[in-house]
TIMI-2910 file (N, C-alpha, C, CB; in pm, 1 decimal, decimal comma, always signed):
<rs>
+----------+----------+----------+----------+----------+----------+----------+----------+----------+----------+----------+----------+------+
!      n_x !      n_y !      n_z !     ca_x !     ca_y !     ca_z !      c_x !      c_y !      c_z !     cb_x !     cb_y !     cb_z ! resn !
+----------+----------+----------+----------+----------+----------+----------+----------+----------+----------+----------+----------+------+
!     -9,9 !  -4716,9 !   -267,0 !    +98,9 !  -4740,8 !   -337,0 !   +199,5 !  -4629,8 !   -377,1 !    +55,4 !  -4798,8 !   -439,4 !  Unk !
!   +136,5 !  -4517,4 !   -377,3 !   +184,1 !  -4390,4 !   -369,3 !   +226,3 !  -4388,7 !   -289,3 !   +129,1 !  -4299,0 !   -377,3 !  Unk !
!   +167,3 !  -4373,7 !   -148,6 !   +280,1 !  -4336,6 !     +4,1 !   +391,5 !  -4414,7 !     -3,9 !   +216,2 !  -4377,8 !   +170,5 !  Unk !
!   +406,8 !  -4522,8 !    -28,0 !   +529,8 !  -4560,2 !    -19,8 !   +626,7 !  -4499,5 !   -157,1 !   +520,2 !  -4717,3 !     -5,5 !  Unk !
!   +567,6 !  -4448,5 !   -185,3 !   +696,9 !  -4370,6 !   -322,8 !   +737,0 !  -4252,8 !   -228,4 !   +611,4 !  -4286,8 !   -522,5 !  Unk !
!   +665,6 !  -4124,4 !   -188,4 !   +676,5 !  -4060,8 !   -115,0 !   +756,5 !  -4050,3 !    +10,7 !   +597,3 !  -4056,5 !   -112,2 !  Unk !
!   +749,8 !  -4178,7 !    +91,2 !   +774,0 !  -4209,1 !   +189,5 !  +1003,4 !  -4242,5 !   +217,7 !   +649,6 !  -4335,8 !   +194,2 !  Unk !
!   +977,6 !  -4331,9 !    +35,3 !  +1064,5 !  -4335,9 !    +31,6 !  +1167,0 !  -4232,0 !    -31,7 !  +1054,6 !  -4424,2 !     +8,7 !  Unk !
!  +1108,2 !  -4138,9 !   -116,5 !  +1196,8 !  -4004,1 !   -149,3 !  +1242,7 !  -3910,9 !    -31,4 !  +1112,0 !  -3908,4 !   -243,6 !  Unk !
!  +1119,5 !  -3945,2 !    +85,6 !  +1176,0 !  -3852,0 !   +201,4 !  +1287,7 !  -3891,7 !   +260,1 !  +1089,0 !  -3833,5 !   +309,1 !  Unk !
!  +1282,2 !  -4043,0 !   +286,4 !  +1424,3 !  -4064,8 !   +346,7 !  +1483,1 !  -4118,9 !   +237,3 !  +1440,3 !  -4159,1 !   +477,5 !  Unk !
!  +1553,6 !  -4029,1 !   +115,1 !  +1668,2 !  -4077,9 !    +10,1 !  +1694,7 !  -3925,8 !    +60,6 !  +1640,4 !  -4137,9 !   -185,8 !  Unk !
!  +1601,9 !  -3807,1 !    +89,8 !  +1627,1 !  -3661,2 !    +95,6 !  +1689,9 !  -3634,6 !   +196,8 !  +1522,3 !  -3580,2 !    +93,6 !  Unk !
!  +1666,1 !  -3676,4 !   +338,0 !  +1717,6 !  -3690,9 !   +454,4 !  +1839,5 !  -3674,4 !   +455,5 !  +1692,2 !  -3790,3 !   +504,8 !  Unk !
!  +1951,7 !  -3773,7 !   +370,0 !  +2112,4 !  -3785,6 !   +379,5 !  +2111,5 !  -3664,9 !   +304,7 !  +2205,8 !  -3927,7 !   +312,4 !  Unk !
!  +2072,5 !  -3603,8 !   +246,8 !  +2119,3 !  -3483,6 !   +125,1 !  +2101,0 !  -3377,3 !   +202,5 !  +2026,2 !  -3464,8 !    -27,8 !  Unk !
!  +1985,1 !  -3364,9 !   +289,2 !  +1981,1 !  -3221,6 !   +360,1 !  +2128,7 !  -3200,4 !   +463,6 !  +1821,5 !  -3215,1 !   +468,2 !  Unk !
!  +2131,0 !  -3353,0 !   +549,8 !  +2169,1 !  -3324,2 !   +677,8 !  +2374,7 !  -3283,3 !   +548,3 !  +2131,8 !  -3512,1 !   +845,8 !  Unk !
!  +2361,1 !  -3360,7 !   +458,6 !  +2474,1 !  -3352,9 !   +385,6 !  +2505,7 !  -3171,5 !   +341,9 !  +2446,0 !  -3461,9 !   +249,6 !  Unk !
!  +2402,9 !  -3138,8 !   +264,5 !  +2419,6 !  -2983,8 !   +308,2 !  +2452,1 !  -2938,5 !   +386,2 !  +2352,5 !  -2920,9 !   +315,8 !  Unk !
!  +2391,7 !  -2939,2 !   +498,6 !  +2369,6 !  -2863,2 !   +641,1 !  +2579,8 !  -2908,2 !   +681,0 !  +2188,5 !  -2975,4 !   +787,6 !  Unk !
!  +2598,1 !  -3018,6 !   +689,9 !  +2741,7 !  -2994,7 !   +740,1 !  +2814,5 !  -2975,0 !   +620,1 !  +2806,3 !  -3113,6 !   +827,1 !  Unk !
!  +2835,4 !  -2947,9 !   +505,5 !  +2904,4 !  -2838,9 !   +406,0 !  +2895,2 !  -2699,1 !   +410,3 !  +2864,8 !  -2856,1 !   +285,2 !  Unk !
!  +2771,0 !  -2639,7 !   +476,9 !  +2772,0 !  -2508,7 !   +459,5 !  +2810,4 !  -2477,3 !   +659,7 !  +2595,7 !  -2446,2 !   +370,5 !  Unk !
!  +2763,5 !  -2532,5 !   +784,9 !  +2884,0 !  -2546,6 !   +887,3 !  +3067,8 !  -2545,4 !   +875,8 !  +2852,9 !  -2673,1 !   +935,7 !  Unk !
!  +3144,3 !  -2664,0 !   +785,7 !  +3254,9 !  -2666,4 !   +803,6 !  +3303,5 !  -2517,2 !   +688,8 !  +3305,2 !  -2827,5 !   +778,9 !  Unk !
!  +3230,1 !  -2527,2 !   +579,0 !  +3258,2 !  -2354,6 !   +458,4 !  +3252,8 !  -2213,2 !   +584,1 !  +3051,4 !  -2316,2 !   +293,3 !  Unk !
!  +3150,2 !  -2273,4 !   +622,6 !  +3140,8 !  -2113,8 !   +700,0 !  +3231,0 !  -2117,2 !   +869,5 !  +2927,6 !  -2071,2 !   +736,0 !  Unk !
!  +3270,6 !  -2258,6 !   +860,8 !  +3352,5 !  -2223,8 !   +955,3 !  +3481,9 !  -2164,1 !   +927,6 !  +3367,5 !  -2320,7 !  +1021,8 !  Unk !
!  +3539,6 !  -2192,2 !   +776,7 !  +3659,4 !  -2200,6 !   +738,4 !  +3671,6 !  -2015,9 !   +713,3 !  +3678,5 !  -2320,0 !   +600,7 !  Unk !
!  +3584,8 !  -1962,0 !   +713,2 !  +3637,5 !  -1790,8 !   +700,8 !  +3685,4 !  -1799,6 !   +850,1 !  +3493,4 !  -1639,6 !   +663,4 !  Unk !
!  +3744,0 !  -1620,5 !   +806,0 !  +3819,5 !  -1616,3 !   +893,1 !  +3707,3 !  -1475,2 !   +987,5 !  +3992,3 !  -1591,6 !   +826,6 !  Unk !
!  +3765,3 !  -1510,1 !  +1160,4 !  +3655,0 !  -1461,2 !  +1239,0 !  +3709,4 !  -1316,0 !  +1252,7 !  +3625,4 !  -1545,6 !  +1385,1 !  Unk !
!  +3595,5 !  -1170,6 !  +1250,4 !  +3684,2 !  -1056,8 !  +1335,5 !  +3735,1 !  -1081,4 !  +1411,9 !  +3644,2 !   -964,6 !  +1389,0 !  Unk !
!  +3843,7 !  -1031,5 !  +1489,3 !  +3867,7 !  -1009,2 !  +1593,1 !  +3848,2 !   -882,3 !  +1666,4 !  +3959,1 !  -1043,0 !  +1592,0 !  Unk !
!  +3809,8 !   -920,4 !  +1782,2 !  +3677,1 !   -838,4 !  +1914,4 !  +3770,8 !   -747,1 !  +1964,9 !  +3597,4 !   -952,4 !  +2077,4 !  Unk !
!  +3853,4 !   -846,7 !  +2037,8 !  +3975,5 !   -789,2 !  +2166,2 !  +4109,7 !   -717,3 !  +2112,2 !  +4044,1 !   -934,2 !  +2262,2 !  Unk !
!  +4118,1 !   -661,6 !  +2004,4 !  +4262,5 !   -585,4 !  +1982,7 !  +4246,2 !   -440,6 !  +1949,3 !  +4349,9 !   -650,5 !  +1859,3 !  Unk !
!  +4317,7 !   -408,9 !  +2021,1 !  +4314,2 !   -203,2 !  +2057,8 !  +4433,6 !   -169,0 !  +1974,9 !  +4354,2 !   -128,6 !  +2267,3 !  Unk !
!  +4323,7 !    -64,5 !  +1949,4 !  +4439,1 !    +58,1 !  +1868,7 !  +4581,7 !    +68,5 !  +1860,7 !  +4428,4 !   +183,8 !  +1922,1 !  Unk !
!  +4614,9 !    +73,6 !  +1780,7 !  +4752,8 !   +128,6 !  +1784,3 !  +4777,5 !   +238,1 !  +1788,6 !  +4818,7 !   +103,6 !  +1703,9 !  Unk !
!  +4870,0 !   +301,4 !  +1926,3 !  +4896,9 !   +432,3 !  +1929,3 !  +5011,0 !   +479,6 !  +1828,1 !  +4928,5 !   +463,3 !  +2065,3 !  Unk !
!  +4982,1 !   +574,8 !  +1716,6 !  +5058,5 !   +594,1 !  +1672,6 !  +5117,0 !   +753,7 !  +1676,3 !  +5028,9 !   +535,3 !  +1581,2 !  Unk !
!  +5193,0 !   +809,7 !  +1744,6 !  +5243,2 !   +979,9 !  +1796,2 !  +5201,8 !  +1052,4 !  +1667,7 !  +5443,4 !  +1012,3 !  +1832,7 !  Unk !
!  +5132,4 !  +1182,0 !  +1690,0 !  +5140,1 !  +1276,9 !  +1572,9 !  +5275,6 !  +1316,4 !  +1480,5 !  +5095,3 !  +1397,9 !  +1629,5 !  Unk !
!  +5305,9 !  +1335,7 !  +1409,7 !  +5392,0 !  +1395,0 !  +1327,7 !  +5439,5 !  +1534,9 !  +1332,4 !  +5346,7 !  +1378,2 !  +1224,7 !  Unk !
!  +5534,3 !  +1549,2 !  +1365,0 !  +5616,1 !  +1700,7 !  +1464,4 !  +5601,0 !  +1780,6 !  +1338,4 !  +5828,3 !  +1692,3 !  +1537,5 !  Unk !
!  +5556,0 !  +1910,8 !  +1333,2 !  +5512,7 !  +1985,6 !  +1230,7 !  +5679,0 !  +2025,3 !  +1210,8 !  +5383,2 !  +2110,9 !  +1265,7 !  Unk !
!  +5664,9 !  +2117,4 !  +1069,7 !  +5848,8 !  +2118,7 !  +1053,9 !  +5911,1 !  +2240,3 !  +1134,4 !  +5907,8 !  +2145,8 !   +871,6 !  Unk !
!  +5831,8 !  +2333,8 !  +1176,2 !  +5855,0 !  +2477,5 !  +1254,5 !  +5865,7 !  +2381,6 !  +1426,8 !  +5674,5 !  +2629,4 !  +1227,7 !  Unk !
!  +5828,3 !  +2269,1 !  +1478,0 !  +5872,7 !  +2252,1 !  +1611,4 !  +5974,2 !  +2158,2 !  +1588,6 !  +5767,6 !  +2208,4 !  +1713,8 !  Unk !
!  +6050,5 !  +2077,0 !  +1502,5 !  +6137,0 !  +2039,7 !  +1460,2 !  +6272,2 !  +2174,3 !  +1510,5 !  +6090,9 !  +2004,5 !  +1311,8 !  Unk !
!  +6265,4 !  +2238,5 !  +1403,6 !  +6329,7 !  +2390,7 !  +1378,6 !  +6354,7 !  +2423,4 !  +1516,0 !  +6225,9 !  +2514,7 !  +1300,1 !  Unk !
!  +6244,9 !  +2425,5 !  +1575,2 !  +6266,9 !  +2479,7 !  +1750,2 !  +6345,3 !  +2376,7 !  +1791,5 !  +6119,0 !  +2491,5 !  +1865,1 !  Unk !
!  +6319,1 !  +2274,2 !  +1820,5 !  +6424,4 !  +2153,7 !  +1888,6 !  +6581,3 !  +2152,6 !  +1816,6 !  +6348,4 !  +1979,3 !  +1856,8 !  Unk !
!  +6566,4 !  +2188,3 !  +1690,4 !  +6725,6 !  +2182,0 !  +1660,9 !  +6791,2 !  +2322,9 !  +1771,4 !  +6760,4 !  +2216,1 !  +1451,3 !  Unk !
!  +6714,8 !  +2398,8 !  +1711,2 !  +6752,2 !  +2529,5 !  +1786,5 !  +6765,8 !  +2507,0 !  +1941,4 !  +6638,1 !  +2643,7 !  +1760,8 !  Unk !
!  +6700,1 !  +2445,7 !  +2029,2 !  +6704,3 !  +2481,5 !  +2180,2 !  +6835,4 !  +2380,7 !  +2191,8 !  +6544,6 !  +2441,2 !  +2289,5 !  Unk !
!  +6906,4 !  +2235,3 !  +2100,6 !  +6939,9 !  +2165,8 !  +2133,5 !  +7118,8 !  +2226,7 !  +2126,3 !  +6871,0 !  +2057,8 !  +2071,6 !  Unk !
!  +7059,7 !  +2366,6 !  +2006,2 !  +7192,7 !  +2432,8 !  +1987,8 !  +7307,5 !  +2351,9 !  +1833,1 !  +7274,5 !  +2406,4 !  +2168,0 !  Unk !
!  +7178,4 !  +2280,5 !  +1783,0 !  +7230,8 !  +2240,8 !  +1653,8 !  +7267,9 !  +2301,5 !  +1562,2 !  +7173,6 !  +2185,5 !  +1602,9 !  Unk !
!  +7227,9 !  +2375,0 !  +1568,9 !  +7191,1 !  +2547,1 !  +1460,0 !  +7178,3 !  +2694,9 !  +1510,5 !  +7032,6 !  +2546,0 !  +1389,6 !  Unk !
!  +7243,1 !  +2766,9 !  +1474,5 !  +7283,8 !  +2913,6 !  +1542,8 !  +7148,7 !  +2994,8 !  +1480,8 !  +7465,2 !  +2992,1 !  +1480,4 !  Unk !
!  +7128,1 !  +3120,9 !  +1566,8 !  +7048,7 !  +3180,2 !  +1572,7 !  +6998,1 !  +3234,7 !  +1442,9 !  +7077,7 !  +3246,1 !  +1653,8 !  Unk !
!  +7102,1 !  +3290,7 !  +1359,9 !  +7062,1 !  +3345,7 !  +1241,9 !  +7029,3 !  +3243,1 !  +1064,3 !  +7184,4 !  +3451,2 !  +1236,5 !  Unk !
!  +7047,1 !  +3147,6 !  +1145,8 !  +7039,1 !  +3000,1 !  +1061,1 !  +6892,6 !  +2973,3 !  +1098,9 !  +7159,4 !  +2856,7 !  +1117,4 !  Unk !
!  +6828,0 !  +2975,7 !  +1214,2 !  +6734,6 !  +2967,5 !  +1315,0 !  +6592,9 !  +3069,8 !  +1172,2 !  +6811,5 !  +3068,6 !  +1511,8 !  Unk !
!  +6682,8 !  +3181,4 !  +1235,8 !  +6552,2 !  +3298,8 !  +1180,3 !  +6572,8 !  +3300,5 !  +1033,4 !  +6566,7 !  +3483,1 !  +1243,6 !  Unk !
!  +6669,5 !  +3225,7 !   +915,3 !  +6623,8 !  +3229,7 !   +828,4 !  +6511,2 !  +3100,0 !   +812,8 !  +6724,9 !  +3249,3 !   +750,3 !  Unk !
!  +6586,2 !  +3006,9 !   +830,6 !  +6494,9 !  +2902,9 !   +818,8 !  +6304,7 !  +2929,5 !   +824,2 !  +6547,4 !  +2813,3 !   +938,6 !  Unk !
!  +6328,2 !  +3007,5 !   +987,8 !  +6190,5 !  +2984,8 !   +978,9 !  +6095,0 !  +3123,7 !   +938,6 !  +6151,5 !  +2924,3 !  +1119,7 !  Unk !
!  +6149,7 !  +3190,4 !   +872,4 !  +6144,7 !  +3299,6 !   +752,2 !  +6080,3 !  +3191,7 !   +636,0 !  +6326,1 !  +3378,3 !   +702,8 !  Unk !
!  +6173,9 !  +3105,2 !   +589,3 !  +6152,3 !  +3012,3 !   +463,7 !  +6024,9 !  +2903,0 !   +468,3 !  +6291,4 !  +2924,7 !   +445,0 !  Unk !
!  +5974,2 !  +2845,5 !   +620,0 !  +5865,4 !  +2809,2 !   +664,1 !  +5724,9 !  +2873,7 !   +642,0 !  +5891,5 !  +2803,9 !   +771,8 !  Unk !
!  +5746,8 !  +2973,1 !   +728,6 !  +5685,1 !  +3078,1 !   +783,8 !  +5581,1 !  +3120,5 !   +588,9 !  +5839,2 !  +3218,3 !   +872,1 !  Unk !
!  +5662,8 !  +3123,5 !   +495,2 !  +5649,4 !  +3161,9 !   +341,6 !  +5547,6 !  +3048,5 !   +298,7 !  +5808,1 !  +3157,2 !   +245,8 !  Unk !
!  +5528,4 !  +2918,9 !   +334,5 !  +5464,1 !  +2796,4 !   +288,8 !  +5276,9 !  +2791,4 !   +382,3 !  +5596,8 !  +2644,5 !   +344,0 !  Unk !
+----------+----------+----------+----------+----------+----------+----------+----------+----------+----------+----------+----------+------+
</rs>
């Protein structure tokens, strides 16, 4: 008679185990998956202040005296 109870309990536990496994799969399936095939974004390096000053002088935006004065100020930092 005891064997009948244990077999009945096992058959009741099987649907519970299946339900738990289904819940684990569903909850795990809702997580965001990491994207492995992305490429790094190229960000050009920021120009230094002296580079910008040199470019402005080369384009003729500033004169020689102003260029030398500003270059001396940047050199102090």
